[in-house]
C-alpha positions in Angstrom: -50.4 115.4 9.3 -50.0 117.3 12.6 -47.0 119.5 13.6 -45.8 120.3 17.1 -44.0 122.9 19.1 -41.0 121.8 21.1 -43.1 121.8 24.3 -45.9 119.8 22.7 -43.4 117.2 21.5 -42.0 116.9 25.0 -45.5 116.4 26.3 -46.2 113.7 23.7 -43.0 111.9 24.7 -44.0 112.0 28.4 -47.5 110.7 27.6 -46.1 108.0 25.4 -43.8 106.8 28.2 -46.5 107.3 30.9 -50.0 106.5 29.8 -48.8 104.1 27.0 -46.0 102.5 28.9 -43.5 102.8 26.1 -40.1 103.6 27.6 -38.1 106.6 26.3 -35.2 104.3 25.7 -37.3 102.4 23.1 -38.3 105.7 21.4 -34.6 106.6 21.1 -33.8 103.2 19.7 -36.5 103.6 17.1 -35.4 107.1 16.2 -31.7 106.1 15.7 -32.8 103.0 13.8 -34.9 105.1 11.4 -32.0 107.6 10.8 -29.7 104.6 10.0 -32.3 103.1 7.6 -32.6 106.4 5.7 -28.8 106.8 5.5 -28.4 103.3 4.2 -31.1 103.9 1.6 -29.3 106.9 0.4 -25.9 105.2 0.4 -27.3 102.3 -1.7 -29.6 104.5 -3.9 -27.8 103.3 -7.0 -28.6 99.6 -7.6 -25.5 97.4 -7.7 -23.2 100.0 -6.4 -21.5 99.1 -3.0 -21.6 101.5 -0.1 -18.6 103.8 -0.2 -17.1 106.4 2.0 -17.4 107.0 5.7 -20.5 108.1 7.6 -19.3 110.7 10.2 -21.8 111.1 13.0 -21.5 114.3 15.0 -23.4 114.0 18.3 -24.3 116.6 21.0 -24.6 115.7 24.7 -28.4 115.7 24.7 -31.1 113.4 23.4 -30.4 114.4 19.8 -26.9 113.0 20.3 -28.3 109.8 21.9 -30.3 109.3 18.6 -27.0 109.7 16.8 -25.3 107.1 19.0 -28.1 104.6 18.1 -27.8 105.4 14.4 -24.0 104.9 14.6 -24.5 101.4 16.2 -27.1 100.3 13.6 -24.9 101.5 10.7 -21.9 99.7 12.0 -23.9 96.5 12.5 -25.0 96.7 8.9 -21.6 97.1 7.4 -21.2 100.8 7.0 -17.9 102.5 7.8 -18.7 104.9 10.7 -16.8 107.4 12.9 -18.5 109.0 15.8 -17.7 112.3 17.5 -19.0 113.9 20.7 -19.3 117.7 20.5 -19.7 118.4 24.2 -18.6 117.3 27.6 -18.8 113.6 28.2 -20.0 114.2 31.8 -23.1 115.9 30.4 -24.2 112.8 28.5 -26.8 111.3 30.8 -30.0 109.2 30.9 -30.9 107.3 27.7 -28.1 109.0 25.7 -25.5 107.7 28.2 -26.9 104.2 27.9 -26.4 104.3 24.2 -23.0 105.9 24.4 -21.9 103.1 26.7 -23.4 100.5 24.5 -21.6 101.9 21.4 -18.3 101.8 23.2 -18.9 98.3 24.6 -19.1 97.2 20.9 -15.7 98.6 20.3 -16.8 101.7 18.4 -14.8 104.6 19.6 -16.5 108.0 20.3 -13.9 110.7 19.6 -13.9 114.1 21.3 -14.8 116.6 18.6 -12.2 119.3 18.0 -12.2 122.3 15.7 -9.7 120.7 13.4 -12.3 118.2 12.2 -12.9 118.2 8.5 -15.8 116.5 6.6 -14.9 113.4 4.7 -14.2 113.8 0.9 -16.9 111.2 0.2 -19.6 109.5 2.3 -22.0 111.4 4.5 -22.4 113.4 7.7 -25.1 112.8 10.3 -26.0 116.0 12.2 -27.1 114.9 15.7 -25.9 118.0 17.5 -28.8 120.1 18.7 -32.5 119.1 19.0 -35.8 120.8 19.7 -34.6 122.3 23.0 -32.2 124.6 21.2 -32.7 128.3 21.5 -30.4 131.2 20.9 -27.0 130.6 19.3 -24.8 127.5 19.2 -21.8 127.6 21.5 -18.4 126.0 22.0 -17.8 122.7 20.3 -21.4 122.6 18.9 -20.7 125.8 17.1 -17.4 124.5 15.8 -19.1 121.3 14.6 -21.8 123.3 12.7 -19.0 125.4 11.0 -17.4 122.1 9.9 -20.7 120.8 8.5 -21.2 124.0 6.6 -17.9 123.4 4.9 -19.0 119.9 3.8 -19.5 118.9 0.2 -21.0 115.5 1.1 -24.7 114.9 1.9 -25.8 115.9 5.4 -28.6 114.1 7.2 -30.0 116.0 10.2 -31.6 114.2 13.1 -35.0 115.6 14.0 -34.2 119.1 12.7 -31.1 120.9 11.4 -28.9 122.0 14.2 -29.2 125.7 14.9 -32.9 126.0 13.8 -35.5 127.1 16.3 -38.1 124.3 16.4 -41.0 126.7 17.1 -40.4 129.8 14.9 -38.2 128.3 12.1 -35.7 131.1 12.7 -32.1 129.9 12.0 -29.3 131.0 14.3 -26.3 132.7 12.7 -24.8 129.2 12.5 -27.4 126.7 11.2 -27.0 123.5 9.3 -28.5 123.3 5.8 -29.3 119.7 5.5 -29.5 117.5 2.4 -32.2 115.5 4.2 -33.9 115.7 7.6 -35.3 112.7 9.5 -37.7 114.2 11.9 -38.9 112.1 14.9 -42.5 111.5 15.7 -44.0 114.5 14.0 -42.6 117.5 12.1 -41.9 120.6 14.2 -43.8 123.9 13.6 -40.7 125.8 12.6 -39.8 123.3 10.0 -43.0 123.8 7.9 -42.6 127.6 7.6 -39.9 129.7 6.1 -37.1 130.3 6.6 -36.9 126.9 8.4 -38.3 124.9 5.6 -35.4 126.0 3.3 -32.9 124.3 5.7 -34.4 120.8 5.7 -33.6 119.4 2.3 -35.8 116.4 1.8 -38.0 115.7 4.8 -38.6 112.3 6.2 -40.9 111.5 9.1 -40.0 108.6 11.5 -43.1 107.6 13.6 -40.9 106.0 16.3 -44.0 104.3 17.9 -45.7 107.5 19.0 -49.4 106.3 19.6 -51.8 107.4 16.9 -54.1 109.2 19.4 -51.2 111.5 20.3 -50.1 112.0 16.7 -53.6 113.1 15.7 -54.4 115.2 18.7 -56.7 118.0 17.5 -54.9 120.5 19.8 -51.9 120.3 17.5 -51.5 122.4 14.4 -52.6 120.8 11.1 -50.1 120.7 8.2 -52.3 120.9 5.2 -51.0 118.5 2.6 -52.6 116.8 -0.4 -53.7 113.9 1.8 -55.6 116.1 4.2 -56.8 118.6 1.6 -58.4 115.9 -0.7 -61.4 115.1 1.5 -62.1 118.8 1.9 -62.9 119.4 -1.8 -66.3 117.9 -2.8 -66.5 115.5 -5.8 -68.4 116.8 -8.8 -72.1 115.8 -8.7 -74.0 114.8 -11.8 -77.2 116.5 -10.4 -75.6 119.8 -9.6 -76.6 123.1 -11.2 -75.5 126.7 -10.8 -77.7 127.5 -7.8 -76.3 124.5 -5.9 -72.8 125.8 -6.4 -73.6 129.1 -4.7 -74.0 132.8 -5.5 -71.0 135.0 -4.8 -71.0 138.8 -4.6 -67.7 140.5 -4.9 -67.3 144.2 -4.0 -64.1 145.3 -5.6 -62.3 147.8 -7.9 -61.3 151.4 -8.2 -59.6 153.5 -10.8 -56.4 151.7 -11.9 -57.4 148.5 -10.0 -60.1 146.8 -12.1 -57.7 143.9 -12.5 -58.1 142.9 -8.9 -61.8 142.6 -9.3 -61.5 140.6 -12.4 -59.0 138.2 -10.9 -61.1 137.6 -7.8 -64.1 136.9 -10.0 -62.4 134.5 -12.4 -60.6 132.8 -9.5 -64.1 132.1 -8.0 -65.5 130.9 -11.3 -62.6 128.6 -12.0 -63.2 127.2 -8.5 -66.7 126.1 -9.4 -69.0 128.8 -7.9 -72.3 128.9 -9.7 -72.9 132.6 -10.1 -70.7 135.7 -9.5 -71.8 139.3 -9.4 -69.1 142.0 -9.2 -70.2 145.3 -7.5 -68.0 148.1 -8.7 -67.9 151.9 -9.0 -70.3 152.9 -11.8 -67.6 154.6 -13.9 -65.6 151.4 -14.1 -68.5 149.1 -15.0 -67.9 149.3 -18.8 -64.3 148.2 -18.3 -65.3 145.2 -16.1 -68.0 144.2 -18.5 -65.3 143.9 -21.2 -62.9 142.0 -18.8 -65.6 139.6 -17.5 -67.6 137.4 -19.8 -68.9 134.9 -17.3 -69.5 137.2 -14.3 -72.3 139.7 -13.9 -71.5 143.3 -12.9 -73.4 145.8 -10.7 -72.6 149.5 -11.2 -72.7 151.3 -7.8 -72.8 155.0 -6.7 -69.5 156.7 -6.4 -67.9 159.1 -3.9 -65.7 160.5 -6.7 -64.9 159.1 -10.1 -63.8 155.5 -9.8 -64.3 155.0 -6.0 -67.3 153.8 -4.0 -69.4 156.2 -1.9 -71.8 155.8 1.0 -74.8 155.9 -1.3 -73.7 152.4 -2.5 -74.8 150.8 0.8 -78.4 150.0 0.0 -77.8 148.6 -3.5 -75.0 146.4 -2.0 -77.3 145.1 0.7 -79.9 144.3 -1.9 -77.3 142.3 -3.9 -76.1 140.5 -0.7 -79.6 139.4 0.1 -79.5 137.3 -3.1 -76.0 135.9 -2.4 -74.7 133.0 -0.3 -71.3 134.6 0.3 -69.3 137.7 -0.4 -65.7 138.9 -1.1 -65.0 142.5 -0.1 -61.8 144.5 -0.8 -59.7 143.6 -3.9 -58.7 146.9 -5.5 -61.2 149.1 -3.6 -58.7 151.9 -3.1 -58.2 154.0 0.1 -60.9 156.7 -0.2 -62.1 157.8 3.3 -65.8 157.6 2.1 -65.2 154.0 1.0 -63.9 153.3 4.5 -67.1 154.7 6.0 -69.2 152.6 3.6 -67.4 149.5 4.7 -67.9 150.2 8.4 -71.6 150.6 7.9 -71.7 147.5 5.7 -69.8 145.3 8.1 -72.2 146.2 10.9 -75.1 144.9 8.9 -73.6 142.0 6.9 -74.6 138.5 8.0 -73.5 136.2 5.3 -70.2 134.3 5.0 -67.5 136.8 4.0 -63.9 137.2 2.8 -62.2 140.5 3.5 -59.0 141.1 1.6 -56.6 143.8 0.4 -58.1 147.3 0.7 -61.0 145.9 2.6 -58.4 145.3 5.4 -56.3 148.5 4.7 -59.4 150.7 5.1 -60.1 149.3 8.6 -56.5 149.6 9.9 -55.7 149.7 12.7 -58.6 147.4 13.5 -60.4 147.0 16.9 -62.5 144.3 18.3 -65.9 144.3 16.6 -64.7 146.0 13.4 -65.3 142.9 11.3 -68.4 140.6 11.2 -67.9 137.6 13.4 -66.7 134.5 11.5 -65.4 136.5 8.5 -62.3 135.2 6.7 -59.5 137.9 6.7 -56.6 137.3 4.3 -53.8 139.8 5.1 -50.3 139.6 3.8 -47.6 140.4 6.5 -47.7 144.1 5.7 -51.5 144.3 6.0 -51.4 142.3 9.2 -48.9 144.7 10.7 -51.1 147.6 9.8 -54.2 145.9 11.3 -52.4 145.1 14.5 -50.6 148.5 14.7 -47.1 146.8 14.7 -44.4 146.2 12.1 -43.8 143.4 9.7 -40.8 142.0 11.6 -43.0 141.5 14.7 -45.5 139.6 12.6 -43.0 137.5 10.8 -41.0 136.6 13.9 -43.9 134.4 15.0 -46.5 134.1 12.3 -48.7 131.6 14.2 -48.9 133.7 17.3 -49.8 136.8 15.3 -52.6 134.9 13.5 -53.9 133.5 16.7 -53.9 136.9 18.4 -55.8 138.4 15.5 -58.3 135.6 15.3 -59.2 135.9 19.0 -59.3 139.7 18.9 -61.6 140.0 15.9 -63.5 136.7 16.3 -62.6 135.9 12.7 -60.6 133.3 10.7 -57.2 134.7 9.9 -55.3 133.6 6.8 -51.8 135.1 7.0 -50.3 134.9 3.5 -46.7 133.9 2.6 -44.7 130.7 2.2 -46.3 128.4 4.8 -49.6 130.3 4.9 -51.0 130.2 8.4 -54.8 129.8 9.1 -56.1 130.5 12.6 -59.6 130.3 14.0 -61.1 132.0 17.1 -61.5 128.6 18.8 -57.7 128.1 18.7 -57.6 125.7 15.7 -54.5 126.4 13.5 -53.1 125.1 10.2 -50.1 125.7 8.1 -50.3 125.2 4.3 -47.8 123.0 2.5 -48.5 123.9 -1.1 -47.1 126.9 -3.0 -44.6 128.1 -5.5 -42.5 131.2 -6.3 -44.9 131.7 -9.2 -47.3 133.1 -6.6 -45.0 136.1 -5.9 -46.7 138.3 -8.5 -49.3 141.0 -8.3 -52.9 139.8 -8.2 -52.3 136.3 -6.9 -53.9 137.3 -3.5 -57.0 138.4 -5.4 -57.2 134.9 -6.9 -57.0 133.4 -3.5 -59.9 135.6 -2.3 -62.0 134.3 -5.2 -61.2 130.7 -4.4 -62.1 131.1 -0.7 -65.3 133.0 -1.7 -66.3 130.1 -3.9 -65.8 127.7 -1.0 -67.9 129.8 1.3 -70.6 130.2 -1.4 -71.1 126.5 -1.7 -71.4 126.1 2.1 -68.0 125.4 3.6 -67.3 126.7 7.1 -65.0 129.8 7.2 -62.1 127.8 8.7 -62.5 124.9 6.2 -62.8 127.3 3.3 -59.6 129.1 4.3 -57.7 125.9 4.7 -58.7 124.3 1.4 -58.6 127.6 -0.4 -55.0 128.1 0.6 -54.0 124.7 -0.5 -55.7 124.8 -3.9 -54.3 128.3 -4.5 -50.8 127.0 -3.7 -51.3 123.9 -5.9 -52.5 126.1 -8.8 -49.3 128.2 -8.3 -47.2 125.0 -8.6 -48.9 124.1 -11.9 -48.4 127.7 -13.2 -44.8 127.5 -12.3 -44.4 124.2 -14.2 -46.1 125.6 -17.3 -44.8 129.2 -17.4 -41.7 129.3 -15.1 -40.9 131.6 -12.3 -40.4 134.5 -12.7 -42.7 134.8 -15.6 -46.0 133.3 -14.4 -48.9 135.8 -14.0 -51.8 135.8 -11.7 -54.0 135.1 -14.7 -51.9 132.0 -15.3 -52.6 130.9 -11.7 -56.4 131.3 -12.4 -56.1 129.2 -15.6 -54.3 126.4 -13.7 -57.0 126.0 -10.9 -58.9 123.3 -12.8 -55.7 121.3 -13.4 -54.7 121.7 -9.7 -58.2 120.4 -8.7 -57.9 117.4 -11.1 -54.5 116.5 -9.6 -55.9 116.8 -6.1 -58.9 114.5 -6.9 -56.8 112.0 -8.7 -54.1 111.8 -6.0 -51.4 113.2 -8.3 -50.0 115.8 -6.0 -46.9 114.8 -4.1 -46.7 114.9 -0.4 -44.0 117.3 1.1 -42.5 114.5 3.1 -41.8 110.7 3.1 -42.1 108.2 5.8 -39.1 106.1 7.0 
């Protein structure tokens, strides 16, 4: 499933009407009909119970309001009790929206001017058709009053395209923003809807195709929303002829005093993801601890700068180990020793195998410059690490996560995986994805180390950096969902997430993971 910015959706609408000769009036008709269908499904969700209550349709003066007029007409024709309100000046309703406003009134359905005294119905439903993808800033005048009224509502609210007051590109809600029970988005989901905080305003998400041609819906220039359907083909089916060498050899450089758990979690995350062999390079003083923690992985004690931290003398032994490996993970729990930073800079200048850089592997390079990381490496910062790498603050990163990831990918010629709800993946060629899986169970120390191990396993078996980051993010999120089911949240630990990776992979292969949207 692809997702769009507001401008991309406008371009798709233009091309649908131009190159494909489908008039915009037809698209509006399909949109309003889809909204009406979903509302009727909800009203009659209990078999044998008649529809009750009034559907109150609040329309703005733009195309979003036009969709609302169409929905109102279809609902009335199919026996629902409807009342329609226009939150805006009648003179500003033009084009296709005006055609549908006039058609509604020609059928004898009155469109009432909205006033601030409106109150939501005690039962029934509200359709929010006030503000669409063109909205920026803050709602004003009667639109603001209408949103205030909706926020007082205790009945279900169905938003048309996206909740009014939500920025379609960034997912940032205005100070007045509808929290919908359901959202029927038109054509394709919008980028701001699949990331937080926008995702929390949607309720159930339904996608109405509205006759957008398939070639436009699947345009590779659009951002991919990684769901179970798109992730399933990315994970290889088990082979009866496979052996440990065919599953890859992963080298993990990790650990310092007090942080051996990070190394262990990365290693077990990789092993649970099916990598053939794992070797953990660690400071020599910590090797006995990791040998106890890790049964299935090998360890390599390395020269230290001081007790429990890696020194520059570790470079040659690391390079020898990397020569026997198909991929590497560098960073979990390495600490912040300046000599370790110097070691990493030398190592990155000579490293030529697929690589994940995480945690202290990133912090030791901050602020990063072009050429600091090997080309094609997968970098997996959380927002704080990304801010340090870019020399900015977390608010700047979070205000537009996709742009921050794209900027970093182009600057460092690397794949960037920006962690957080709605994890973003960006490649140097401009390809971008947003992950749909995940759970609050992942909000615990060590879960990022597990993710590094999963991606490292994907790289070790031969996946491209971008593909490894995309499928790794999805599987990690799905394992977090399973861990949340089994252990609750809060309460689930990073080790629980590791243990749930095989079940997440089984559900993915068997088609048992739910999609984050329905089609109406």
